[in-house]
C-alpha positions as CSV (number, residue, x, y, z in Angstrom):
1,M,64.7,109.0,128.8
2,I,67.5,107.2,127.3
3,K,66.6,104.7,124.7
4,P,68.0,101.1,125.2
5,L,68.8,101.2,121.5
6,F,71.9,103.1,122.3
7,I,72.2,102.4,126.1
8,L,72.7,98.5,125.2
9,G,76.0,99.3,123.5
10,V,74.7,97.3,120.7
11,F,73.2,100.0,118.5
12,L,76.5,101.5,118.3
13,I,76.4,100.8,114.4
14,N,74.5,104.0,113.7
15,G,75.4,104.7,110.1
16,F,72.7,102.8,108.3
17,V,69.9,104.0,110.5
18,C,70.1,107.6,110.0
19,P,69.1,109.6,106.9
20,P,72.0,111.5,105.5
21,P,72.7,114.6,107.4
22,M,71.5,117.6,105.1
23,R,74.0,120.2,106.7
24,Q,77.2,121.2,104.6
25,Q,79.2,120.5,107.9
26,A,77.9,116.8,108.3
27,E,78.2,116.1,104.5
28,Q,82.0,117.2,104.6
29,A,82.3,114.9,107.5
30,Q,80.9,112.2,105.3
31,A,82.6,113.2,102.0
32,H,85.7,110.9,102.3
33,D,83.5,107.8,102.8
34,N,82.2,105.8,100.0
35,S,81.0,102.4,98.9
36,T,84.4,100.5,98.8
37,P,85.3,98.1,101.2
38,Q,86.2,99.6,104.7
39,P,89.3,99.1,106.8
40,G,88.3,96.3,109.2
41,A,84.8,95.8,107.6
42,Q,83.6,92.1,107.9
43,T,81.9,90.2,105.5
44,Q,81.9,86.7,107.2
45,E,81.6,85.8,111.0
46,G,84.7,87.5,112.3
47,A,86.5,87.6,108.8
48,P,87.7,91.2,108.0
49,V,87.8,92.6,104.2
50,E,91.4,92.0,102.8
51,I,93.1,95.3,102.4
52,E,96.6,96.1,101.8
53,K,98.7,96.0,104.9
54,N,99.7,99.4,106.4
55,E,97.7,101.2,103.9
56,Y,95.6,104.0,105.6
57,D,93.0,105.4,103.6
58,G,91.3,107.8,105.7
59,R,87.8,106.4,105.3
60,H,85.2,106.3,108.2
61,P,84.9,103.0,109.8
62,S,81.7,101.3,108.6
63,Y,80.9,99.3,111.9
64,Q,79.1,96.8,109.5
65,F,79.1,93.2,110.8
66,A,77.7,90.0,109.5
67,Y,75.3,89.8,112.2
68,T,74.3,93.5,111.7
69,K,70.6,92.4,110.9
70,Y,70.3,90.2,114.0
71,L,71.6,92.8,116.0
72,E,69.2,95.6,114.9
73,E,66.4,92.9,115.3
74,V,67.1,92.2,119.0
75,V,67.4,95.7,119.8
76,K,64.3,96.7,118.3
77,I,62.3,93.8,120.2
78,L,63.9,94.7,123.4
79,E,63.0,98.3,123.0
80,T,59.2,97.6,123.3
81,D,59.2,96.3,126.6
82,P,58.9,99.4,129.3
83,K,60.2,97.6,132.2
84,F,63.1,96.7,130.4
85,N,63.9,100.4,129.4
86,E,63.5,101.4,133.1
87,R,66.1,99.1,134.2
88,L,68.5,100.3,131.7
89,K,68.4,103.9,133.1
90,N,69.9,102.7,136.5
91,M,72.7,100.6,135.1
92,N,76.6,102.1,134.9
93,E,78.6,102.0,131.8
94,E,80.8,99.1,132.8
95,D,77.8,96.9,133.6
96,I,76.4,97.6,130.4
97,K,79.8,97.0,128.4
98,A,79.8,93.7,130.2
99,G,76.4,92.7,129.2
100,K,75.1,92.6,132.8
101,I,71.7,93.9,131.5
102,A,71.2,90.2,130.1
103,D,70.5,89.3,133.8
104,H,67.2,91.3,133.6
105,I,65.6,89.6,130.8
106,D,63.9,86.7,132.9
107,D,60.9,88.4,133.5
108,L,60.1,89.6,130.0
109,P,56.6,88.9,128.6
110,Q,56.3,85.8,126.6
111,E,55.4,87.8,123.4
112,V,58.6,89.5,123.6
113,F,60.5,86.2,124.1
114,D,58.6,84.7,121.2
115,K,60.0,87.5,118.9
116,L,63.5,86.9,120.2
117,H,63.4,83.2,119.9
118,R,62.4,83.8,116.1
119,A,64.9,86.3,115.6
120,K,67.4,83.9,116.6
121,F,66.4,81.0,114.8
122,E,66.6,83.2,111.7
123,E,70.1,84.1,112.6
124,I,71.1,80.4,113.0
125,E,69.6,79.6,109.6
126,R,71.8,82.5,108.1
127,L,74.8,80.9,109.9
128,R,74.1,77.3,108.8
129,K,73.7,78.5,104.8
130,Q,77.0,80.4,105.4
131,I,78.8,77.4,106.8
132,E,77.7,75.2,104.1
133,E,78.9,77.6,101.5
134,Q,82.3,77.9,103.3
135,I,82.6,74.0,103.5
136,K,81.9,73.7,100.0
137,A,84.2,76.5,98.7
138,D,87.0,75.0,101.2
139,G,86.4,71.3,100.5
140,G,86.0,70.7,104.3
141,A,85.1,72.3,107.6
142,H,88.8,73.1,108.7
143,N,88.2,76.9,108.3
144,V,84.7,76.9,110.1
145,Q,84.8,79.0,113.3
146,M,82.0,78.8,115.8
147,P,80.1,81.9,116.0
148,D,80.7,84.0,119.5
149,H,77.5,86.5,119.1
150,L,75.0,83.8,120.3
151,D,75.0,80.9,122.7
152,V,75.3,77.9,120.4
153,Q,74.7,75.4,123.7
154,E,70.9,76.4,123.2
155,L,70.0,76.8,120.0
156,E,66.1,76.8,120.3
157,K,65.7,79.5,122.6
158,F,66.7,83.2,123.3
159,H,68.0,83.6,126.8
160,K,70.2,85.9,128.7
161,E,73.5,84.4,127.6
162,D,72.6,85.3,123.9
163,L,72.1,88.9,124.9
164,R,75.2,89.2,127.1
165,K,77.4,87.5,124.0
166,L,75.9,89.9,121.4
167,I,76.7,92.9,123.6
168,Q,80.2,92.0,124.2
169,K,80.8,90.7,120.6
170,T,79.8,94.2,119.2
171,V,81.7,96.3,121.6
172,A,84.9,94.1,121.2
173,D,84.4,94.2,117.2
174,M,84.0,98.2,117.3
175,N,87.1,98.7,119.7
176,K,88.9,96.2,117.2
177,M,88.2,98.2,114.2
178,D,89.2,101.4,115.8
179,D,92.4,100.2,117.1
180,Q,93.2,98.9,113.7
181,R,92.4,102.2,112.2
182,K,94.9,103.9,114.5
183,E,97.5,101.3,113.8
184,D,97.1,101.7,110.1
185,F,97.6,105.4,110.5
186,K,100.8,104.8,112.2
187,Q,102.1,102.7,109.6
188,Y,101.1,105.3,107.0
189,E,103.0,108.0,109.0
190,M,106.2,105.8,109.1
191,K,106.0,104.9,105.7
192,K,106.0,108.6,104.7
193,Q,109.1,109.1,106.8
194,A,110.8,106.2,105.6
195,E,110.5,107.3,101.9
196,E,111.4,110.7,102.7
197,D,114.6,109.6,104.5
198,H,115.6,107.3,101.8
199,K,114.9,110.0,99.2
200,L,117.5,112.5,101.3
201,A,120.0,109.8,101.2
202,Q,120.3,109.5,97.6
203,M,121.0,113.5,97.2
204,S,124.1,115.4,97.1
205,P,124.8,117.4,100.6
206,E,123.9,120.4,98.9
207,E,120.6,119.0,97.6
208,R,119.8,117.3,100.9
209,E,120.2,120.4,102.9
210,K,118.0,122.3,100.3
211,A,115.3,119.6,100.5
212,K,115.6,119.6,104.3
213,R,115.0,123.4,104.3
214,E,111.9,123.1,102.0
215,H,110.5,120.5,104.1
216,E,110.9,122.6,107.5
217,E,109.2,125.4,105.6
218,A,106.2,123.4,104.4
219,E,105.8,122.3,108.1
220,K,106.0,125.8,109.4
221,R,103.4,126.9,106.7
222,H,101.2,124.0,107.9
223,N,101.4,124.6,111.6
224,D,101.1,128.5,111.2
225,H,97.3,128.6,112.0
226,E,94.8,130.0,114.4
227,K,95.0,128.2,117.8
228,L,92.7,125.2,117.7
229,K,89.9,125.3,120.5
230,H,89.5,122.3,122.5
231,P,86.8,120.0,120.9
232,G,83.8,119.8,123.1
233,S,84.5,122.7,125.2
234,K,82.2,125.6,125.6
235,D,84.4,128.1,123.5
236,Q,84.5,125.6,120.7
237,L,80.7,124.8,120.8
238,Q,80.0,128.6,120.8
239,E,82.2,129.2,118.0
240,V,80.0,126.8,115.9
241,W,76.9,128.5,117.3
242,E,78.4,131.9,116.0
243,E,80.2,131.0,112.6
244,T,78.0,128.0,111.5
245,D,74.6,128.7,112.9
246,H,74.9,132.4,112.7
247,L,73.3,133.1,115.9
248,E,74.4,135.8,118.6
249,K,77.1,134.3,120.8
250,D,75.7,135.7,123.8
251,Q,72.5,133.9,123.2
252,Y,74.2,130.6,123.2
253,D,71.5,127.8,124.6
254,P,72.9,124.1,124.9
255,K,69.6,122.8,124.6
256,T,68.9,124.6,121.2
257,F,72.5,124.0,120.1
258,F,71.8,120.1,120.7
259,A,68.7,120.0,118.7
260,L,70.0,122.1,115.7
261,H,72.7,119.5,115.3
262,D,70.6,116.6,115.9
263,L,70.2,116.4,112.3
264,N,67.9,113.4,111.9
265,G,65.8,114.3,115.1
266,D,66.2,111.1,117.2
267,G,67.2,112.7,120.3
268,F,71.0,111.5,119.9
269,W,74.3,112.8,118.3
270,N,75.9,110.1,116.2
271,D,79.4,109.8,114.9
272,F,78.6,111.9,111.9
273,E,76.5,114.6,113.6
274,L,79.4,114.9,116.2
275,E,82.1,115.2,113.5
276,S,80.2,117.8,111.9
277,L,80.9,120.3,114.5
278,F,84.8,119.9,114.1
279,Q,84.8,121.2,110.6
280,L,85.7,124.7,111.7
281,E,88.6,123.6,113.6
282,L,89.8,121.3,110.8
283,E,89.6,124.1,108.2
284,K,92.0,126.1,110.4
285,M,94.7,123.4,109.8
286,Y,93.9,121.8,106.3
287,N,92.9,123.0,102.8
288,E,92.6,120.5,100.0
289,T,94.1,122.8,97.5
290,N,97.2,123.1,99.7
291,P,100.1,120.5,98.9
292,D,101.6,121.0,102.4
293,D,98.2,119.5,104.1
294,D,97.6,116.0,104.1
295,M,93.9,115.1,103.8
296,K,94.5,111.7,105.4
297,E,95.8,113.2,108.3
298,R,92.8,115.5,108.3
299,A,90.5,112.5,108.6
300,E,92.6,111.0,111.5
301,E,92.3,114.4,113.2
302,M,88.8,114.4,112.9
303,Y,88.4,110.8,114.3
304,R,90.8,112.0,117.4
305,M,88.5,114.8,118.2
306,R,85.6,112.7,118.0
307,E,86.7,109.9,120.3
308,H,87.9,112.7,122.8
309,V,84.5,114.4,123.0
310,M,82.8,110.8,123.1
311,K,84.9,110.1,126.2
312,Q,84.3,113.4,127.8
313,I,80.5,113.5,127.4
314,D,79.4,109.9,126.5
315,V,78.9,108.8,130.0
316,N,77.4,105.3,129.4
317,Q,80.1,104.8,126.5
318,D,77.6,103.7,124.1
319,R,79.0,105.8,121.5
320,M,76.1,108.0,121.3
321,I,75.4,111.4,123.0
322,S,72.1,112.0,124.4
323,M,70.5,115.3,124.9
324,Q,70.7,114.6,128.7
325,E,74.4,113.7,128.7
326,F,75.0,116.9,126.7
327,L,73.3,119.0,129.0
328,N,75.0,117.6,132.1
329,D,78.3,118.3,130.4
330,A,77.4,121.7,129.7
331,D,76.4,122.2,133.5
332,S,79.6,120.8,134.6
333,Q,81.6,123.4,132.5
334,N,79.7,126.2,133.8
335,A,80.3,125.0,137.2
336,N,84.1,124.4,136.7
337,P,85.2,126.9,134.0
338,P,88.7,126.4,132.8
339,K,91.3,128.9,134.4
340,Q,92.6,129.5,130.9
341,E,91.4,128.9,127.4
342,E,91.8,125.1,126.6
343,T,93.8,124.4,123.3
344,W,94.1,121.4,121.2
345,E,97.4,119.5,120.5
346,D,96.9,118.5,117.0
347,L,98.8,115.8,114.8
348,G,101.3,118.4,113.6
349,Q,102.5,119.0,117.2
350,K,103.0,115.2,118.2
351,K,104.3,112.1,116.7
352,V,102.3,108.9,116.5
353,Y,105.2,106.6,116.8
354,T,108.2,106.5,118.7
355,D,111.9,106.5,117.5
356,E,112.4,102.9,118.0
357,E,109.2,102.0,116.2
358,L,110.5,104.1,113.4
359,Q,113.8,102.5,113.1
360,K,112.4,99.1,113.1
361,F,109.8,99.9,110.4
362,E,112.6,101.6,108.3
363,K,114.9,98.4,108.4
364,E,111.8,96.1,107.4
365,Y,110.4,98.6,104.7
366,A,114.0,99.0,103.0
367,A,114.4,95.1,102.8
368,Q,110.8,94.9,101.4
369,Q,111.7,97.6,98.6
370,G,115.0,96.3,98.0
371,W,117.0,99.3,98.9
372,G,119.9,97.5,100.8
373,E,121.1,97.6,104.3
374,H,122.4,101.3,104.0
375,A,119.1,102.7,102.4
376,Y,119.1,105.9,104.7
377,D,122.9,106.5,105.3
378,P,123.9,109.2,103.0
379,Q,127.5,108.6,103.2
380,Q,127.3,104.9,102.3
381,V,125.1,105.7,99.5
382,A,127.2,108.3,98.1
383,S,130.3,105.8,98.3
384,E,128.3,103.3,96.5
385,Q,127.3,105.8,93.7
386,L,131.1,106.6,93.3
387,H,132.2,103.1,93.1
388,P,129.1,101.1,91.8
389,Q,131.1,97.9,90.7
390,A,133.0,97.7,94.1
391,A,129.8,97.8,95.6
392,Q,128.1,95.1,93.8
393,Q,131.4,92.7,94.4
394,P,131.3,90.2,97.1
395,P,133.3,91.2,100.2
396,Q,135.8,88.3,99.9
397,Q,137.0,89.3,96.4
398,Q,139.5,92.1,96.2
399,V,140.7,94.3,93.1
400,H,144.3,93.9,92.4
401,P,146.4,96.6,90.5
402,A,146.9,96.1,86.8
403,Q,149.8,94.1,86.2
404,P,152.4,94.5,83.1
405,I,151.5,92.5,80.1
406,Q,153.6,89.6,79.4
407,P,154.9,88.0,76.3
408,V,152.3,85.4,75.0
409,N,153.5,81.8,75.4
410,A,151.7,79.4,73.1
411,H,152.9,76.4,74.9
412,A,152.1,77.5,78.3
413,P,149.1,75.9,80.2
414,P,145.7,77.6,79.9
415,P,145.2,80.0,82.9
416,L,142.5,78.5,85.6
417,P,139.1,80.4,84.9
418,V,138.3,83.7,87.0
419,H,135.9,82.1,89.4
420,D,138.4,79.7,90.8
421,A,139.8,80.9,94.0
422,Q,143.1,79.2,93.9
423,P,146.1,80.9,92.3
424,P,147.5,79.4,89.1
425,V,149.8,76.5,89.7
426,Q,153.0,76.6,87.9
427,Q,153.7,73.1,86.3
428,Q,157.3,71.7,87.0
429,Q,159.3,71.0,83.7
430,P,161.1,67.8,83.6
431,P,165.1,68.5,83.8
432,Q,166.3,68.7,80.4
433,Q,168.7,65.8,79.0
434,N,171.3,65.7,76.5
435,L,170.2,63.3,73.8
436,P,171.6,62.2,70.6
437,P,170.3,64.1,67.4
438,V,167.8,62.1,65.6
439,H,168.4,61.9,61.7
440,H,165.4,61.7,59.3
441,E,164.9,60.5,55.8
442,P,164.7,63.3,53.3
443,I,161.0,63.7,52.1
444,Q,160.3,62.4,48.6
445,D,157.9,64.2,46.3
446,H,155.6,61.4,44.8
447,T,153.8,61.8,41.4
448,K,150.2,63.0,41.8
449,D,147.3,61.2,40.4
450,P,146.0,63.4,37.5
451,T,142.3,62.3,38.4
452,Y,142.2,63.2,42.2
453,G,145.4,65.1,42.5
454,I,146.8,62.7,45.0
């Protein structure tokens, strides 16, 4: 039976309820995750943790929200009602994601409603304290946002609108975090390309050709690996059964396989348990000691595989795979086997950005770094390197050829300053006149005073 804890779409935040996986592959899936703030993690209502823009770190999304404790409590309470569980099993994925399950809580027992009322009251108290602290810190209520994970029109009781808002808010927040992770990775890849293009532009033609050859050889070495099996396919899962679980391939049993990799024994595969199944495929492409391999790309490749398998198997889209969902998918693959072996197109075979997106990014990045307008143009960069002074002069100024040195005239007017744009003006001399000579008396030598020498 599918537990509402997962079907609701609100128990998607699974990382904090499961004990750490004990298998080596699951530990590898979590190895890049640590206690530092995660991209998109939220500390206040709807307020993401500040991280450097366009900086992809490859860490696993934490899916932690300010209302997580309230979310857990509501799901735990609803799970105790058998009738509510039964209704969930007959709902399709779109209705669950839209929060329509909330329409079926009106006839819950009173003791269940009492617990839900109490949980909402505690969440309102938490929000009240948070808002008071924010007003105090900001000196006013201008930054206060109304919470949208509960119904503020009815503060004293928990009712269907509270559950609907909680489900919709959680689904939206998790999708938003995943979208942000993908966008950050795209920015990371474009930044790498921009820096490589700028570096090539600074080189001589011979150096540039050598660097391009080395880059192509590194890409060739990275892509020279065994073909990847399609994540979630029978072939891929059987490879894990044989290589990781050390069992005979012809004895593969889906039910046993699911139980072996349900590391916490709760009847579901969470993100980390699912990602542990892809380590063999990832090891075909990436090696930590190989300078040709980017470990951030490895992390993103793992997330792509996980999202693909979730889309394939997770019918109710609760971001958890139940044993029944897994068995149904196995039956479907057996009934409709692929005509040829399915392979996986990895990040080395496709770009995550378009040429237009890269062109726009490189222009903005060059301006941000102060590289100039022609940061990626080898010919322009070479010209500026040969004539650095000419490149620095304003366009309107022109360099004139050297003039022959003229004799110095002490009585000539001083030249205009260099920054004056106007050419020096020749002062017109008055016409010479024939004047009669002037006679002066001869200078007499007076006797000097012996005391002061005057």
